[in-house]
SEVEX-476376 format. One record per residue (C-alpha): residue number from 1; x, y, z. Coordinates in steps of 0.05 Angstrom, whole numbers, plus 5000, padded with zeros to 4 digits. Layout:
N
rec n: NUM u: X v: Y w: Z $
...
# end
This chain:
200
rec n: 1 u: 5935 v: 6665 w: 6442 $
rec n: 2 u: 5943 v: 6603 w: 6399 $
rec n: 3 u: 5907 v: 6640 w: 6343 $
rec n: 4 u: 5955 v: 6700 w: 6352 $
rec n: 5 u: 6015 v: 6655 w: 6351 $
rec n: 6 u: 5990 v: 6621 w: 6288 $
rec n: 7 u: 5979 v: 6689 w: 6255 $
rec n: 8 u: 6050 v: 6711 w: 6276 $
rec n: 9 u: 6079 v: 6647 w: 6247 $
rec n: 10 u: 6040 v: 6657 w: 6183 $
rec n: 11 u: 6067 v: 6728 w: 6179 $
rec n: 12 u: 6137 v: 6706 w: 6193 $
rec n: 13 u: 6135 v: 6651 w: 6143 $
rec n: 14 u: 6114 v: 6703 w: 6092 $
rec n: 15 u: 6175 v: 6746 w: 6111 $
rec n: 16 u: 6222 v: 6688 w: 6105 $
rec n: 17 u: 6232 v: 6685 w: 6028 $
rec n: 18 u: 6248 v: 6760 w: 6025 $
rec n: 19 u: 6298 v: 6753 w: 6082 $
rec n: 20 u: 6327 v: 6691 w: 6050 $
rec n: 21 u: 6333 v: 6727 w: 5985 $
rec n: 22 u: 6367 v: 6787 w: 6018 $
rec n: 23 u: 6415 v: 6742 w: 6059 $
rec n: 24 u: 6434 v: 6704 w: 5995 $
rec n: 25 u: 6443 v: 6769 w: 5954 $
rec n: 26 u: 6486 v: 6802 w: 6007 $
rec n: 27 u: 6525 v: 6738 w: 6017 $
rec n: 28 u: 6539 v: 6735 w: 5943 $
rec n: 29 u: 6557 v: 6808 w: 5942 $
rec n: 30 u: 6605 v: 6797 w: 5999 $
rec n: 31 u: 6636 v: 6734 w: 5965 $
rec n: 32 u: 6647 v: 6774 w: 5901 $
rec n: 33 u: 6679 v: 6832 w: 5938 $
rec n: 34 u: 6722 v: 6786 w: 5980 $
rec n: 35 u: 6745 v: 6751 w: 5916 $
rec n: 36 u: 6763 v: 6818 w: 5885 $
rec n: 37 u: 6801 v: 6839 w: 5947 $
rec n: 38 u: 6840 v: 6772 w: 5948 $
rec n: 39 u: 6855 v: 6781 w: 5875 $
rec n: 40 u: 6884 v: 6851 w: 5889 $
rec n: 41 u: 6925 v: 6821 w: 5947 $
rec n: 42 u: 6952 v: 6766 w: 5900 $
rec n: 43 u: 6970 v: 6818 w: 5847 $
rec n: 44 u: 7014 v: 6854 w: 5897 $
rec n: 45 u: 7056 v: 6793 w: 5914 $
rec n: 46 u: 7104 v: 6792 w: 5855 $
rec n: 47 u: 7113 v: 6868 w: 5858 $
rec n: 48 u: 7126 v: 6865 w: 5933 $
rec n: 49 u: 7176 v: 6808 w: 5924 $
rec n: 50 u: 7211 v: 6850 w: 5872 $
rec n: 51 u: 7211 v: 6909 w: 5919 $
rec n: 52 u: 7240 v: 6866 w: 5976 $
rec n: 53 u: 7295 v: 6839 w: 5929 $
rec n: 54 u: 7310 v: 6909 w: 5907 $
rec n: 55 u: 7314 v: 6936 w: 5977 $
rec n: 56 u: 7360 v: 6878 w: 5997 $
rec n: 57 u: 7406 v: 6894 w: 5935 $
rec n: 58 u: 7405 v: 6968 w: 5952 $
rec n: 59 u: 7425 v: 6954 w: 6024 $
rec n: 60 u: 7483 v: 6910 w: 6000 $
rec n: 61 u: 7504 v: 6961 w: 5949 $
rec n: 62 u: 7499 v: 7017 w: 6001 $
rec n: 63 u: 7542 v: 6978 w: 6050 $
rec n: 64 u: 7596 v: 6966 w: 5998 $
rec n: 65 u: 7595 v: 7038 w: 5975 $
rec n: 66 u: 7599 v: 7063 w: 6046 $
rec n: 67 u: 7657 v: 7017 w: 6063 $
rec n: 68 u: 7694 v: 7040 w: 6000 $
rec n: 69 u: 7680 v: 7113 w: 6015 $
rec n: 70 u: 7706 v: 7104 w: 6085 $
rec n: 71 u: 7769 v: 7069 w: 6061 $
rec n: 72 u: 7780 v: 7125 w: 6009 $
rec n: 73 u: 7770 v: 7178 w: 6062 $
rec n: 74 u: 7820 v: 7142 w: 6109 $
rec n: 75 u: 7871 v: 7134 w: 6054 $
rec n: 76 u: 7863 v: 7208 w: 6033 $
rec n: 77 u: 7871 v: 7231 w: 6105 $
rec n: 78 u: 7935 v: 7189 w: 6114 $
rec n: 79 u: 7961 v: 7215 w: 6046 $
rec n: 80 u: 7947 v: 7287 w: 6069 $
rec n: 81 u: 7980 v: 7278 w: 6136 $
rec n: 82 u: 8040 v: 7243 w: 6104 $
rec n: 83 u: 8046 v: 7299 w: 6052 $
rec n: 84 u: 8048 v: 7351 w: 6109 $
rec n: 85 u: 8100 v: 7310 w: 6146 $
rec n: 86 u: 8140 v: 7302 w: 6082 $
rec n: 87 u: 8141 v: 7377 w: 6072 $
rec n: 88 u: 8166 v: 7389 w: 6144 $
rec n: 89 u: 8221 v: 7335 w: 6138 $
rec n: 90 u: 8242 v: 7358 w: 6070 $
rec n: 91 u: 8249 v: 7429 w: 6096 $
rec n: 92 u: 8289 v: 7404 w: 6153 $
rec n: 93 u: 8332 v: 7362 w: 6108 $
rec n: 94 u: 8345 v: 7424 w: 6064 $
rec n: 95 u: 8362 v: 7468 w: 6124 $
rec n: 96 u: 8409 v: 7412 w: 6150 $
rec n: 97 u: 8442 v: 7409 w: 6080 $
rec n: 98 u: 8454 v: 7482 w: 6083 $
rec n: 99 u: 8485 v: 7476 w: 6151 $
rec n: 100 u: 8530 v: 7420 w: 6125 $
rec n: 101 u: 8553 v: 7466 w: 6069 $
rec n: 102 u: 8569 v: 7520 w: 6120 $
rec n: 103 u: 8604 v: 7470 w: 6166 $
rec n: 104 u: 8627 v: 7410 w: 6122 $
rec n: 105 u: 8679 v: 7387 w: 6175 $
rec n: 106 u: 8625 v: 7375 w: 6229 $
rec n: 107 u: 8615 v: 7299 w: 6223 $
rec n: 108 u: 8555 v: 7297 w: 6271 $
rec n: 109 u: 8520 v: 7351 w: 6229 $
rec n: 110 u: 8536 v: 7312 w: 6164 $
rec n: 111 u: 8508 v: 7249 w: 6196 $
rec n: 112 u: 8445 v: 7284 w: 6219 $
rec n: 113 u: 8436 v: 7316 w: 6150 $
rec n: 114 u: 8443 v: 7247 w: 6119 $
rec n: 115 u: 8392 v: 7217 w: 6167 $
rec n: 116 u: 8344 v: 7273 w: 6150 $
rec n: 117 u: 8355 v: 7265 w: 6075 $
rec n: 118 u: 8343 v: 7189 w: 6080 $
rec n: 119 u: 8282 v: 7199 w: 6121 $
rec n: 120 u: 8257 v: 7251 w: 6072 $
rec n: 121 u: 8265 v: 7203 w: 6014 $
rec n: 122 u: 8230 v: 7148 w: 6053 $
rec n: 123 u: 8171 v: 7193 w: 6071 $
rec n: 124 u: 8166 v: 7216 w: 5998 $
rec n: 125 u: 8163 v: 7142 w: 5976 $
rec n: 126 u: 8106 v: 7132 w: 6027 $
rec n: 127 u: 8071 v: 7192 w: 6001 $
rec n: 128 u: 8076 v: 7166 w: 5930 $
rec n: 129 u: 8049 v: 7097 w: 5952 $
rec n: 130 u: 7991 v: 7130 w: 5990 $
rec n: 131 u: 7975 v: 7171 w: 5928 $
rec n: 132 u: 7972 v: 7105 w: 5887 $
rec n: 133 u: 7926 v: 7076 w: 5942 $
rec n: 134 u: 7881 v: 7137 w: 5937 $
rec n: 135 u: 7876 v: 7132 w: 5861 $
rec n: 136 u: 7861 v: 7058 w: 5865 $
rec n: 137 u: 7808 v: 7068 w: 5918 $
rec n: 138 u: 7777 v: 7126 w: 5878 $
rec n: 139 u: 7774 v: 7080 w: 5816 $
rec n: 140 u: 7744 v: 7023 w: 5859 $
rec n: 141 u: 7690 v: 7069 w: 5887 $
rec n: 142 u: 7663 v: 7089 w: 5818 $
rec n: 143 u: 7630 v: 7022 w: 5799 $
rec n: 144 u: 7604 v: 7015 w: 5870 $
rec n: 145 u: 7572 v: 7083 w: 5865 $
rec n: 146 u: 7543 v: 7063 w: 5798 $
rec n: 147 u: 7516 v: 6997 w: 5827 $
rec n: 148 u: 7485 v: 7037 w: 5885 $
rec n: 149 u: 7451 v: 7084 w: 5835 $
rec n: 150 u: 7425 v: 7023 w: 5794 $
rec n: 151 u: 7399 v: 6990 w: 5858 $
rec n: 152 u: 7363 v: 7055 w: 5878 $
rec n: 153 u: 7331 v: 7060 w: 5810 $
rec n: 154 u: 7307 v: 6988 w: 5817 $
rec n: 155 u: 7278 v: 7003 w: 5885 $
rec n: 156 u: 7243 v: 7066 w: 5859 $
rec n: 157 u: 7215 v: 7026 w: 5798 $
rec n: 158 u: 7190 v: 6971 w: 5844 $
rec n: 159 u: 7157 v: 7024 w: 5889 $
rec n: 160 u: 7123 v: 7053 w: 5828 $
rec n: 161 u: 7094 v: 6986 w: 5812 $
rec n: 162 u: 7073 v: 6970 w: 5884 $
rec n: 163 u: 7040 v: 7036 w: 5900 $
rec n: 164 u: 6981 v: 7030 w: 5850 $
rec n: 165 u: 6972 v: 6958 w: 5868 $
rec n: 166 u: 6968 v: 6975 w: 5943 $
rec n: 167 u: 6919 v: 7031 w: 5926 $
rec n: 168 u: 6875 v: 6982 w: 5887 $
rec n: 169 u: 6880 v: 6931 w: 5946 $
rec n: 170 u: 6858 v: 6985 w: 5995 $
rec n: 171 u: 6801 v: 7007 w: 5950 $
rec n: 172 u: 6777 v: 6935 w: 5942 $
rec n: 173 u: 6782 v: 6926 w: 6017 $
rec n: 174 u: 6740 v: 6989 w: 6028 $
rec n: 175 u: 6689 v: 6962 w: 5979 $
rec n: 176 u: 6688 v: 6893 w: 6013 $
rec n: 177 u: 6678 v: 6916 w: 6086 $
rec n: 178 u: 6607 v: 6943 w: 6078 $
rec n: 179 u: 6586 v: 6880 w: 6040 $
rec n: 180 u: 6612 v: 6838 w: 6097 $
rec n: 181 u: 6574 v: 6880 w: 6148 $
rec n: 182 u: 6509 v: 6875 w: 6105 $
rec n: 183 u: 6518 v: 6800 w: 6096 $
rec n: 184 u: 6524 v: 6792 w: 6173 $
rec n: 185 u: 6463 v: 6837 w: 6185 $
rec n: 186 u: 6420 v: 6799 w: 6135 $
rec n: 187 u: 6442 v: 6731 w: 6160 $
rec n: 188 u: 6427 v: 6751 w: 6231 $
rec n: 189 u: 6356 v: 6777 w: 6212 $
rec n: 190 u: 6342 v: 6711 w: 6176 $
rec n: 191 u: 6367 v: 6670 w: 6237 $
rec n: 192 u: 6327 v: 6712 w: 6285 $
rec n: 193 u: 6264 v: 6701 w: 6243 $
rec n: 194 u: 6276 v: 6627 w: 6240 $
rec n: 195 u: 6287 v: 6623 w: 6316 $
rec n: 196 u: 6220 v: 6660 w: 6325 $
rec n: 197 u: 6185 v: 6610 w: 6280 $
rec n: 198 u: 6218 v: 6551 w: 6315 $
rec n: 199 u: 6203 v: 6573 w: 6385 $
rec n: 200 u: 6132 v: 6601 w: 6372 $
# end
C-alpha cells in the first residue's frame, strides 16, 4: 500500500506542472478578458453621462414646452369663448339700438341699449386683449418647441454613441465569462491535485 501511495504521488507530481501551466494560462486569459471588459465599461461612462445630461435637458425642455402649449390652449379657448360672447352681445346691442330707433322716447329702452353697447365695447376690448395674449403665447412657444427638438436630437445622438459601446461591452462580457469558468475549473483541478499529494 505504501508502494502504491508512492506511485500515486509520483504520478500526481508528474501531472502537477501541466495543471499549473493550464491554471496559469486560463488565469491569464481570464485576466486579459476581464481587463478588456472593464475597458469597454469605462468607455461607456462619458457617453452614458452625455445621454443622462441629454435626457435631463430633454425632460426640462418637454416640461416647458408642455406648459407653454397648455397656456396657449387655455388662452385660445378663452379667446374663442369671449369671441362667441362678443358676437351675441353685439347682436343684442344692435337689436336694442334698432328698438331705440323705433321707440326713442322709451328711456328704459334707451338706458338698456346703452348698457348693452357699453358691455359690447368692453367685451370687444377683452377679445382684442385675449387675441394679443394668444399671439404672444404662440410666439413664446416657438423657441421652446425648437429647444425641445434640439434636446431630442441631442438625446438621439447620445443614444447612437451609447448603443455600439453597450454592444461592445456585452460582447466583451460574453467573451470574459467562459474564461472565468475555465480559470475556476483549472484552479480547482490544481488544488484538488495538491490536496491529494498533501494527504497521501
